[in-house]
C-alpha positions in Angstrom: -10.8 -6.1 23.8 -10.5 -9.3 21.8 -9.7 -8.4 18.1 -9.8 -10.8 15.2 -7.8 -9.6 12.1 -8.4 -11.0 8.6 -5.4 -10.3 6.4 -4.6 -11.2 2.8 -1.1 -12.3 3.7 1.0 -12.7 6.9 1.7 -9.2 8.2 5.3 -10.2 9.0 7.8 -9.5 7.6 6.3 -6.2 6.6 7.9 -5.7 3.1 5.1 -3.9 1.2 2.1 -1.7 1.7 -0.6 -4.0 3.0 1.7 -5.9 5.3 3.3 -2.6 6.5 -0.1 -1.3 7.5 -1.3 -4.6 9.1 1.9 -5.0 11.0 1.9 -1.5 12.3 -1.6 -1.8 13.6 -1.3 -5.2 15.1 2.1 -4.7 16.7 0.8 -1.6 18.5 -2.7 -2.8 19.3 -1.3 -6.0 20.9 0.2 -4.0 23.7 -3.3 -3.3 25.1 -5.6 -5.8 23.4 -5.8 -9.5 22.7 -5.1 -10.0 19.0 -6.1 -13.0 17.0 -5.1 -13.5 13.4 -6.7 -15.4 10.5 -4.6 -15.0 7.4 -4.0 -16.3 4.0 -0.5 -17.4 3.4 1.5 -18.7 0.5 3.5 -20.9 2.9 0.8 -22.3 5.2 1.7 -23.9 8.5 0.4 -27.3 7.5 3.1 -27.4 4.9 5.9 -27.0 7.5 5.7 -23.3 7.7 7.3 -21.8 10.9 5.5 -18.6 11.8 7.7 -15.6 12.4 8.6 -15.1 16.1 7.7 -11.4 16.2 4.2 -12.3 15.0 3.8 -15.3 17.4 4.9 -13.2 20.4 2.2 -10.6 19.8 -0.9 -12.6 18.7 -2.9 -14.8 21.1 -3.8 -17.2 18.2 -2.8 -17.4 14.5 -4.4 -19.6 11.9 -3.3 -19.6 8.3 -5.0 -20.9 5.2 -3.3 -21.4 1.8 -3.7 -18.6 -0.7 -6.3 -19.9 -3.3 -4.9 -20.5 -6.8 -6.8 -19.1 -9.7 -6.1 -20.1 -13.3 -6.8 -17.9 -16.2 -9.7 -20.1 -17.1 -11.2 -19.4 -13.6 -10.8 -15.6 -14.1 -12.5 -15.8 -17.5 -15.3 -17.9 -16.2 -16.1 -15.5 -13.3 -15.8 -12.5 -15.7 -18.5 -14.0 -17.9 -20.8 -15.5 -15.2 -20.5 -13.3 -12.1 -21.4 -9.8 -11.3 -18.7 -9.6 -8.7 -15.4 -7.8 -9.6 -12.3 -9.7 -10.1 -10.9 -8.5 -6.8 -13.8 -10.2 -4.9 -12.8 -13.5 -6.4 -9.0 -13.1 -6.2 -8.6 -14.3 -2.6 -11.9 -16.2 -2.2 -11.4 -19.5 -0.4 -14.2 -21.7 1.0 -11.6 -23.1 3.4 -10.9 -19.6 4.8 -14.6 -18.8 4.9 -15.1 -22.0 7.0 -12.2 -21.1 9.3 -13.8 -17.7 9.9 -17.1 -19.2 10.7 -15.4 -21.6 13.2 -13.7 -18.7 14.9 -17.0 -16.7 15.2 -18.9 -19.8 16.5 -16.2 -20.8 18.9 -15.1 -17.5 20.4 -16.5 -14.1 21.3 -14.7 -11.2 19.5 -15.3 -7.5 20.3 -14.1 -6.5 16.8 -13.6 -8.3 13.5 -11.2 -6.2 11.4 -11.1 -6.9 7.7 -8.1 -5.7 5.8 -8.8 -4.6 2.3 -11.3 -5.1 -0.6 -10.0 -8.6 -1.4 -11.2 -9.8 2.0 -14.6 -8.0 1.9 -16.6 -11.1 0.9 -15.6 -12.7 4.1 -16.9 -9.7 6.0 -20.2 -9.9 4.1 -20.5 -13.5 5.1 -19.7 -12.7 8.7 -22.3 -9.9 8.8 -25.0 -12.5 8.2 -23.7 -14.9 10.9 -25.7 -15.3 14.1 -22.4 -15.1 16.0 -21.2 -11.9 14.3 -18.8 -9.4 15.8 -18.7 -5.7 15.2 -17.1 -5.4 11.8 -14.4 -2.8 10.9 -13.6 -2.6 7.2 -10.2 -1.2 6.6 -10.3 0.2 3.0 -6.7 0.6 2.0 -7.8 2.4 -1.2 -11.0 3.7 -2.7 -10.8 0.8 -5.2 -13.5 1.9 -7.6 -11.7 5.2 -8.1 -8.4 3.4 -8.9 -10.1 1.2 -11.5 -11.8 4.3 -13.0 -8.4 6.0 -13.3 -6.9 2.8 -14.9 -9.8 2.8 -17.4 -9.2 6.4 -18.3 -5.5 5.9 -18.8 -6.1 2.8 -21.0 -8.8 4.5 -23.0 -6.3 7.2 -24.1 -4.1 4.5 -25.7 -5.4 2.8 -28.8 -3.2 -0.2 -28.3 -4.8 -0.7 -24.8 -8.5 -0.5 -25.7 -8.9 -4.2 -24.9 -7.6 -3.4 -21.4 -9.8 -0.3 -21.2 -12.9 -2.5 -21.9 -11.9 -4.8 -19.0 -11.2 -1.9 -16.7 -14.5 -0.4 -17.5 -16.4 -3.6 -16.5 -14.3 -3.9 -13.3 -14.9 -0.3 -12.4 -18.7 -0.7 -12.6 -18.6 -4.0 -10.7 -16.4 -2.5 -8.0 -18.7 0.4 -7.5 -21.6 -2.0 -6.6 -19.5 -4.4 -4.6 -17.6 -1.7 -2.7 -20.8 0.0 -1.8 -22.2 -3.2 -0.3 -19.1 -3.7 1.8 -19.1 -0.1 3.1 -22.8 -0.4 4.1 -22.2 -3.8 5.8 -19.5 -2.6 8.1 -20.0 -1.1 11.5 -17.1 1.2 10.9 -15.0 2.0 7.8 -11.4 3.1 7.9 -9.5 4.8 5.1 -6.0 6.3 4.9 -6.7 9.9 3.7 -9.3 12.6 3.6 -9.3 12.3 -0.2 -10.2 8.6 0.1 -12.9 9.4 2.7 -14.5 11.8 0.2 -14.4 9.2 -2.6 -16.0 6.6 -0.4 -18.7 9.0 0.7 -19.6 9.7 -2.9 -20.1 6.0 -3.3 -22.1 5.5 -0.1 -23.3 8.9 1.3 -24.6 7.4 4.6 -21.1 6.1 5.5 -18.8 8.2 7.5 -15.2 6.8 7.1 -12.6 7.3 9.8 -9.3 8.5 8.5 -6.6 6.3 10.1 -3.4 7.2 8.3 -0.8 4.9 7.1 2.1 5.2 9.5 5.6 3.9 10.4 7.8 3.7 13.4 9.6 6.9 12.6 12.6 6.2 14.9 13.4 2.9 13.2 14.0 4.8 10.0 15.4 8.1 11.4 18.2 6.3 13.2 19.4 4.4 10.1 22.2 5.8 8.1 24.3 4.4 5.2 28.1 4.2 5.6 29.7 7.4 4.3 31.1 7.1 0.8 32.8 9.8 -1.2 33.0 7.6 -4.3 29.3 6.8 -4.7 27.8 8.3 -7.9 24.8 10.6 -7.8 21.9 8.2 -6.9 18.2 8.3 -7.6 16.0 5.7 -5.8 12.4 4.4 -6.4 11.0 1.7 -4.1 7.8 -0.3 -4.2 6.1 -3.6 -5.2 7.3 -3.8 -8.7 4.6 -6.0 -10.1 2.0 -3.4 -9.0 0.8 -1.7 -12.1 1.0 1.9 -10.9 4.6 1.4 -9.8 5.5 -0.3 -13.1 3.9 2.6 -15.1 5.7 5.1 -12.9 9.1 3.5 -13.5 8.5 3.3 -17.2 7.4 6.9 -17.4 10.5 8.1 -15.5 12.7 5.8 -17.6 11.4 7.1 -21.0 10.4 10.7 -20.2 12.8 11.9 -17.5 15.8 9.7 -17.0 17.5 10.7 -20.4 17.5 14.3 -19.3 18.9 13.5 -15.9 21.7 11.4 -17.5 22.5 14.3 -19.9 23.1 16.6 -16.9 24.6 13.9 -14.7 26.3 11.3 -16.9 27.5 9.2 -13.9 24.1 9.1 -12.1 22.6 5.7 -11.3 19.0 4.7 -10.6 18.0 2.0 -8.1 14.5 0.4 -8.6 14.0 -1.5 -5.3 11.1 -3.9 -4.8 9.9 -7.5 -5.2 8.8 -9.3 -8.4 9.8 -6.8 -11.1 7.3 -6.9 -14.0 8.5 -8.3 -17.3 7.6 -4.9 -18.7 10.7 -3.5 -16.8 13.2 -6.0 -18.2 14.3 -3.7 -21.1 15.6 -1.2 -18.4 18.3 -3.7 -17.5 20.0 -2.8 -20.7 21.1 0.5 -19.1 24.1 -0.3 -16.9 23.2 2.6 -14.6 19.8 1.2 -13.8 19.5 -1.6 -11.2 16.4 -3.6 -10.5 17.1 -5.3 -7.1 14.1 -7.5 -6.8 13.0 -8.3 -3.2 15.2 -7.0 -0.4 15.1 -7.9 3.3 15.4 -4.3 4.4 14.6 -1.3 2.2 16.4 1.2 4.4 20.0 0.7 3.1 18.7 1.5 -0.4 16.7 4.6 0.6 19.8 5.8 2.6 21.8 5.8 -0.6 19.3 8.2 -2.3 20.5 11.7 -3.1 17.1 12.1 -4.6 14.1 9.8 -3.9 11.4 9.8 -6.6 7.7 9.0 -6.6 6.7 9.5 -10.3 3.3 7.9 -9.9 0.6 8.6 -12.5 -2.1 6.3 -11.0 -3.1 4.8 -7.7 -4.6 6.2 -4.5 -4.3 6.2 -0.8 -1.1 7.4 0.8 2.3 5.8 0.0 4.3 4.1 2.7 7.3 4.6 0.4 7.0 8.4 0.9 6.7 8.0 4.7 9.9 5.9 4.7 11.8 8.4 2.6 10.6 11.3 4.7 11.6 9.6 7.9 15.1 9.1 6.5 15.4 12.8 5.6 15.7 12.2 1.9 15.1 14.9 -0.7 12.0 13.8 -2.6 10.6 14.6 -6.1 7.0 13.4 -6.6 4.1 13.9 -8.9 0.9 15.4 -7.5 -0.7 12.0 -7.6 2.3 10.4 -6.0 1.9 12.5 -2.8 -1.9 12.6 -2.9 -3.3 12.4 0.6 -0.4 14.2 2.2 -0.8 17.9 3.1 2.6 18.8 1.8 3.8 22.0 0.1 6.1 21.9 -2.9 9.5 23.3 -1.9 9.0 22.7 1.8 8.7 18.9 2.4 9.4 17.8 -1.2 9.3 19.0 -4.8 6.1 18.3 -6.7 6.3 18.1 -10.5 4.0 16.6 -13.1 5.5 17.3 -16.5 8.6 15.4 -17.6 10.7 18.5 -18.0 9.8 19.9 -14.6 10.4 16.5 -12.9 13.8 16.2 -14.6 14.7 19.8 -13.7 13.9 19.2 -10.1 16.0 16.0 -9.9 18.9 17.6 -11.7 18.9 20.7 -9.5 18.8 18.7 -6.3 21.7 16.5 -7.5 23.7 19.7 -7.9 22.7 21.2 -4.5 23.5 19.3 -1.3 22.2 22.1 0.9 18.8 22.1 -0.8 18.6 18.3 -0.4 19.3 18.6 3.3 16.7 21.3 3.8 14.0 19.4 2.0 14.9 16.2 3.9 14.6 18.0 7.3 11.3 19.5 6.3 10.1 16.0 5.3 11.2 14.6 8.6 9.4 17.2 10.6 6.2 16.5 8.7 6.3 12.7 9.1 7.3 12.9 12.8 4.3 15.2 13.6 1.5 13.0 12.3 2.5 9.7 10.9 4.1 7.7 13.7 2.1 4.6 14.7 2.3 5.7 18.3 0.0 8.7 17.5 -2.2 6.9 15.0 -3.3 3.7 16.8 -5.0 5.5 19.7 -7.4 7.0 17.1 -8.3 3.5 15.9 -8.9 2.5 19.5 -11.4 5.4 19.8 -13.3 3.9 16.8 -13.5 0.5 18.6 -14.9 2.2 21.7 -17.5 4.0 19.6 -18.9 1.0 17.9 -18.7 -1.1 21.0 -20.9 1.4 22.8 -23.7 1.2 20.3 
């Protein structure tokens, strides 16, 4: 089949969730299909950008368009004058829309795969084209549900009622926009059964296909950090650190949990690993035992240092690549219920699940004391991720979706 992927950023290097998913799908599909890529890029080729060799070697054709720039005035104007949610405007580019139209007019594609809600407007345009291809909408999250949860969190804090008002408006607009996108697609993908149920509540006639997030398990399992007897007890959290659920998670752990961990383990350190740390995290640098790394080329050396890997998330959705990576590297994990939402794990077998600060701190403290328990949890996590979350097992299920919609 000839596949055209629309992505919000170049899938390589795969340093965060969307790129990790896009790269995993493209790199495995390219072995049996002709993959074309139309992508937004903050370093477009017409500005001297050299495309990464791994991407060029797999894709039949790659076209990039500059990421559109939106000033605050633009956001305020669309908030006041448009019924579309902010996410529908965030990556809207007439240049990209024209490039997609040129692709569809000039070539025949079996499948147009649209990656995420921010690209959905392009799919809606393509659905009206006389040269349309079968459209697969890859919903990375049930976005309306995430916005609803953000509204509910903000509404509980008097100082964030202005944010709650914004979130309420976006939640309602997302419901309408996301419903349109779901109905326009020939097939809808999502990453978990929980997301599938949320999307069906929004559009009951739609039957989403669960295509899990995945990783190349062997690439993580084979990695190990150099042995060190002098390393202090280490807690690690990874993620895109300008993404609000990750920021809120880090602040919750810092204020509610970390002091208890430090009291029990005075020499413990905490690594917060991920690109673009939010200014809200800057006060954490005052603690010499907390390190914010910023962007790293490879997250594995940091995960490998974790005596305990944490996922203290209080918002968000989907399934977290960060947990897949930590499980594949046999780390002992402590997560909130929401942090591991979408995974059929059992507390005490693959990880420890704790939602209250005292419980979370107690789990981290106990694991830092008990190497054997850490090893047992890590092995349980590895068995779990190996069985169902390797791309080699996931991508054939996506190919079955392509075959189904092509046969209609």
